KOLFI-97313 format. One record per residue: x, y, z of N, C-alpha, C, O in turn; residue number from 1. Coordinates in pm, 1 decimal, decimal comma. Layout:
BEGIN
[r [X Y Z] [X Y Z] [X Y Z] [X Y Z] NUM]
...
***
This chain:
BEGIN
[r [-979,3 -1747,7 -3,7] [-818,4 -1727,3 -40,7] [-829,1 -1656,9 148,3] [-905,1 -1593,9 221,8] 1]
[r [-678,4 -1731,7 147,6] [-678,0 -1689,2 321,1] [-639,8 -1578,6 374,3] [-606,4 -1516,1 273,6] 2]
[r [-625,2 -1524,7 443,3] [-634,4 -1414,9 530,9] [-473,6 -1316,0 460,9] [-448,6 -1203,4 418,1] 3]
[r [-403,0 -1442,1 485,9] [-212,8 -1388,9 438,5] [-210,3 -1397,1 337,8] [-97,1 -1355,0 313,8] 4]
[r [-270,1 -1432,1 209,9] [-334,6 -1473,7 87,1] [-336,1 -1278,4 16,9] [-283,0 -1210,1 -70,7] 5]
[r [-440,2 -1266,1 135,2] [-534,7 -1071,9 85,2] [-404,4 -991,2 120,0] [-348,5 -907,1 49,6] 6]
[r [-367,2 -1038,5 252,0] [-233,8 -910,2 244,4] [-136,8 -921,5 181,0] [-78,0 -815,3 160,9] 7]
[r [-79,9 -1036,1 126,2] [8,8 -1001,6 44,9] [-40,5 -961,3 -63,5] [10,6 -859,7 -110,7] 8]
[r [-166,2 -1032,8 -146,0] [-194,7 -927,8 -294,3] [-205,2 -816,2 -239,0] [-183,8 -733,5 -327,6] 9]
[r [-227,0 -761,7 -137,8] [-243,2 -602,1 -133,1] [-88,7 -594,5 -171,7] [-37,5 -573,8 -281,8] 10]
[r [-15,5 -623,3 -16,2] [145,0 -567,4 -29,4] [212,8 -548,3 -220,9] [283,2 -461,8 -272,8] 11]
[r [147,8 -675,2 -276,6] [153,4 -706,0 -472,6] [150,7 -573,1 -493,6] [239,9 -502,9 -541,3] 12]
[r [5,0 -531,1 -441,7] [-75,8 -486,1 -582,6] [3,2 -310,9 -516,3] [-38,5 -221,9 -590,5] 13]
[r [90,5 -256,9 -412,7] [109,1 -153,4 -402,6] [247,4 -135,5 -518,7] [247,4 -60,2 -616,1] 14]
[r [363,9 -230,3 -474,3] [450,3 -231,6 -612,7] [418,9 -250,5 -753,0] [473,9 -186,4 -842,6] 15]
[r [309,6 -359,3 -775,7] [263,5 -330,9 -897,0] [217,8 -239,7 -908,6] [287,8 -184,7 -823,5] 16]
[r [150,9 -158,0 -943,6] [99,4 -57,3 -939,7] [152,9 84,9 -921,8] [77,7 161,7 -981,8] 17]
[r [261,2 154,4 -858,0] [377,5 177,6 -914,2] [422,1 113,7 -1064,8] [390,1 184,4 -1160,4] 18]
[r [488,4 -5,2 -1093,8] [527,1 -66,5 -1180,2] [494,9 25,6 -1318,2] [559,9 88,6 -1401,6] 19]
[r [350,9 -7,1 -1289,1] [285,0 -32,6 -1401,9] [235,8 142,3 -1426,7] [207,2 184,8 -1538,6] 20]
[r [232,7 247,8 -1273,3] [163,9 336,5 -1390,4] [276,3 479,4 -1410,2] [271,2 597,8 -1443,6] 21]
[r [372,8 379,1 -1366,1] [553,5 466,1 -1445,0] [582,3 457,9 -1575,9] [626,9 547,9 -1647,0] 22]
[r [545,8 307,6 -1616,9] [468,0 301,1 -1776,5] [426,1 283,6 -1822,2] [418,8 192,4 -1904,6] 23]
[r [343,1 403,5 -1781,9] [213,1 485,0 -1845,9] [233,9 616,9 -1890,9] [267,0 698,0 -1804,4] 24]
[r [219,7 664,3 -2029,2] [252,6 777,8 -2118,8] [196,4 940,5 -2048,9] [231,3 1053,4 -2083,5] 25]
[r [108,0 902,8 -1951,1] [174,9 1058,8 -1930,0] [87,5 1030,2 -1795,3] [9,1 940,3 -1765,0] 26]
[r [147,6 1175,5 -1710,9] [177,3 1213,6 -1581,8] [-7,9 1172,2 -1531,9] [-40,0 1136,4 -1418,6] 27]
[r [-101,3 1189,1 -1644,8] [-186,7 1177,5 -1530,2] [-265,8 1026,3 -1490,3] [-335,2 990,0 -1395,3] 28]
[r [-208,9 951,4 -1633,1] [-206,7 796,1 -1638,7] [-124,8 716,5 -1543,6] [-176,8 615,0 -1497,5] 29]
[r [28,9 756,8 -1497,8] [85,7 786,3 -1354,5] [38,6 819,6 -1227,6] [107,4 775,9 -1135,4] 30]
[r [-54,3 881,4 -1199,2] [-117,5 910,6 -1138,2] [-205,5 860,1 -1057,4] [-200,6 839,6 -936,1] 31]
[r [-278,7 843,6 -1127,3] [-415,0 705,2 -1125,4] [-345,3 607,8 -1050,5] [-389,7 589,0 -937,2] 32]
[r [-245,3 539,9 -1085,9] [-231,2 453,6 -1079,9] [-129,4 480,0 -964,7] [-107,2 374,1 -905,9] 33]
[r [-48,3 602,5 -903,5] [5,2 604,6 -778,6] [-114,5 584,8 -669,4] [-108,1 509,5 -572,2] 34]
[r [-212,6 658,0 -701,1] [-370,3 637,1 -600,4] [-426,7 523,1 -575,6] [-486,4 487,5 -474,0] 35]
[r [-396,8 442,8 -713,0] [-462,3 313,5 -657,7] [-338,8 200,0 -557,4] [-366,5 115,2 -472,5] 36]
[r [-226,6 235,7 -601,3] [-130,4 209,0 -462,4] [-162,6 195,7 -371,7] [-189,3 95,4 -305,6] 37]
[r [-167,6 387,9 -337,9] [-199,5 433,6 -215,3] [-311,8 374,2 -137,0] [-316,8 361,7 -14,6] 38]
[r [-416,4 333,3 -240,6] [-560,2 256,8 -206,1] [-516,5 133,9 -141,1] [-535,2 119,6 -20,3] 39]
[r [-455,8 37,9 -216,3] [-378,2 -96,0 -161,5] [-270,1 -111,3 -39,6] [-246,4 -208,5 32,0] 40]
[r [-204,0 40,7 -42,5] [-136,1 57,0 76,7] [-251,7 70,1 223,4] [-209,6 55,5 338,2] 41]
[r [-359,3 91,6 199,9] [-413,2 158,6 257,0] [-508,6 65,4 336,3] [-548,0 77,0 452,3] 42]
[r [-547,7 -73,0 201,8] [-617,0 -163,9 241,5] [-500,9 -257,0 282,3] [-556,2 -367,0 284,4] 43]
[r [-410,5 -270,5 305,7] [-285,0 -339,7 364,8] [-278,7 -316,5 528,9] [-289,3 -403,9 614,9] 44]
[r [-256,0 -157,4 550,7] [-234,2 -137,6 690,5] [-429,5 -184,6 744,9] [-443,1 -273,5 829,0] 45]
[r [-521,0 -134,6 702,6] [-654,8 -184,0 774,8] [-652,7 -313,9 771,5] [-751,2 -364,9 825,0] 46]
[r [-551,9 -409,2 714,5] [-521,9 -600,8 741,0] [-454,9 -626,4 865,2] [-468,2 -732,7 925,9] 47]
[r [-380,9 -528,3 905,4] [-256,6 -515,7 978,7] [-346,8 -481,1 1123,7] [-338,6 -548,8 1226,1] 48]
[r [-412,5 -389,5 1110,5] [-523,5 -389,8 1266,8] [-570,0 -526,8 1275,0] [-525,1 -615,5 1347,5] 49]
[r [-702,8 -536,1 1159,6] [-748,9 -699,0 1169,9] [-665,5 -810,3 1224,7] [-691,3 -891,9 1313,1] 50]
[r [-549,3 -792,2 1143,9] [-442,7 -912,1 1213,1] [-404,8 -918,9 1323,0] [-348,2 -1021,4 1361,1] 51]
[r [-428,8 -790,7 1423,1] [-354,2 -767,5 1530,6] [-491,6 -794,2 1610,6] [-460,5 -879,8 1693,4] 52]
[r [-564,6 -777,8 1619,4] [-704,8 -799,6 1611,5] [-728,9 -918,0 1676,8] [-748,6 -926,5 1798,0] 53]
[r [-727,7 -1026,1 1584,9] [-712,2 -1111,4 1570,2] [-612,4 -1252,2 1631,2] [-619,6 -1366,8 1675,5] 54]
[r [-546,5 -1174,5 1604,9] [-393,4 -1236,1 1696,8] [-330,6 -1342,0 1592,1] [-319,7 -1463,3 1610,1] 55]
[r [-292,9 -1269,8 1481,7] [-262,0 -1313,9 1418,6] [-132,5 -1293,7 1369,0] [-78,8 -1359,5 1279,9] 56]
[r [-65,8 -1161,7 1455,8] [39,3 -1090,4 1440,0] [68,2 -1060,2 1575,7] [-36,3 -1064,9 1640,7] 57]
[r [121,6 -1044,5 1613,4] [176,8 -979,5 1742,5] [237,9 -861,8 1749,3] [321,7 -815,3 1672,0] 58]
[r [176,4 -800,8 1877,5] [256,0 -589,3 1874,5] [365,4 -614,0 1854,9] [375,2 -640,7 1974,7] 59]
[r [423,0 -624,6 1833,3] [573,6 -615,9 1788,9] [639,3 -634,8 1642,9] [737,4 -574,0 1600,0] 60]
[r [550,6 -748,9 1565,5] [539,3 -635,6 1433,0] [424,8 -566,8 1374,2] [417,3 -500,9 1270,5] 61]
[r [298,6 -608,9 1500,8] [193,3 -448,0 1419,7] [261,3 -304,0 1449,5] [254,2 -227,3 1353,5] 62]
[r [331,0 -249,0 1574,0] [456,0 -171,1 1552,2] [555,1 -147,2 1457,9] [601,3 -34,4 1440,9] 63]
[r [610,5 -296,4 1362,1] [686,4 -256,3 1288,5] [663,8 -231,0 1202,4] [734,0 -144,7 1149,8] 64]
[r [544,3 -291,0 1123,1] [455,8 -277,8 1022,3] [382,0 -173,9 978,4] [375,4 -140,5 860,1] 65]
[r [319,4 -114,8 1078,5] [216,5 -6,2 1085,5] [327,3 117,7 992,7] [327,8 163,3 878,4] 66]
[r [407,8 134,8 1109,9] [467,2 286,1 1054,0] [535,3 269,6 894,2] [554,8 377,7 838,7] 67]
[r [577,7 131,2 806,0] [628,4 114,5 718,7] [553,7 216,6 614,5] [606,3 307,0 549,6] 68]
[r [373,1 163,9 617,4] [280,7 146,2 569,0] [242,8 302,9 590,7] [219,1 353,8 481,1] 69]
[r [234,9 357,6 654,4] [256,6 494,2 650,5] [351,7 643,2 559,8] [334,9 733,3 477,7] 70]
[r [442,6 587,5 640,2] [601,1 611,2 560,4] [543,3 635,8 417,9] [520,8 738,5 353,8] 71]
[r [522,4 455,6 383,4] [486,0 487,9 176,7] [348,0 518,4 191,8] [302,2 515,1 77,6] 72]
[r [279,4 539,5 252,6] [169,8 624,4 177,2] [178,6 810,6 176,0] [107,6 895,9 122,8] 73]
[r [314,9 818,1 271,7] [373,0 963,2 305,3] [424,1 992,5 156,7] [390,5 1084,0 81,5] 74]
[r [534,3 866,3 132,0] [599,6 913,2 -43,2] [488,2 893,2 -160,1] [481,9 973,7 -252,9] 75]
[r [400,6 781,5 -150,8] [359,6 842,5 -268,4] [267,4 938,8 -254,3] [224,2 982,0 -361,2] 76]
[r [220,7 989,3 -150,4] [128,4 1153,5 -123,8] [280,2 1224,8 -234,0] [295,2 1218,1 -356,0] 77]
[r [343,7 1269,5 -158,4] [382,6 1327,8 -250,5] [451,1 1301,3 -348,3] [500,6 1403,2 -396,3] 78]
[r [484,8 1182,8 -416,1] [479,0 1179,3 -510,7] [394,6 1200,1 -606,0] [450,7 1245,8 -705,6] 79]
[r [244,7 1180,9 -621,4] [96,1 1194,9 -621,0] [176,9 1396,8 -627,4] [257,8 1433,5 -712,6] 80]
[r [151,6 1437,3 -576,1] [201,0 1618,2 -558,5] [239,4 1654,4 -638,3] [202,4 1740,6 -718,0] 81]
[r [368,0 1559,6 -626,2] [479,4 1581,4 -757,7] [452,7 1697,4 -891,1] [470,7 1816,1 -918,1] 82]
[r [390,5 1555,8 -956,9] [360,7 1513,5 -1092,9] [226,1 1616,8 -1091,4] [180,2 1586,7 -1201,6] 83]
[r [160,1 1689,6 -1053,1] [23,4 1808,1 -1048,9] [105,4 1883,0 -1152,4] [63,6 1988,9 -1199,4] 84]
***
């Protein structure tokens, strides 16, 4: 798989795990999938750093995408905590 495909899979995983968890029966199951989603978001953010280092993306794209990923992480954390 190419680096681009790996980034796309991680980004799609964030969304799909939220959806899958939402369809589960209990809050604990939902939280489980939210944590997986948060992990996929961290993987995506790590790949953004690698993409910048490898000159696959420029600084402008990096500075646009990285804060968005961090904000998504904060939102997921808040949602997880709200289910405790």
